[in-house]
C-alpha angles and dihedrals in degrees: 000000000000111000095190120121108280134194122237112253090219104047107001092245125143116282120212134188115258135191113239111217120200105221094180094083115104113261098034090122118125110282096018116141133193088251094057095036118020092196093060095091123106116269126198112241113237137192136216134202116272091248095045116132128207117259113253089222105042099021088225130124116245103248125222096200144308136286125251122194138208129189133198111239091212108042101016097236110163121207125189123211127196114232109197117226091246094055 
C-alpha cells in the first residue's frame, strides 16, 4: 500500500492514516483498563475471503490479512484498505 500523502476523492483534502479501534469488545467502557477487563486492549481488524468457512475447531474464519484506514482531514471520509498477510 502506498503511504504517500493522498488527496480525498470526494473533496480533494489531505488524507491521513488512522488507527481503527474496535469498540465492540467487552471492557471498552470509559475507564476500563487491561487489569480490570483483559479484552479492553486494541485489536487489529482483519478480513477473510468471501467463501471462507469457520474452522470446526476454533470457530474462527481463516483471515487473509488486516484492514488499514485513512481519513480525510477536511470532510471526514474514511476509506478502508485490505493489507494482505504477505504484505
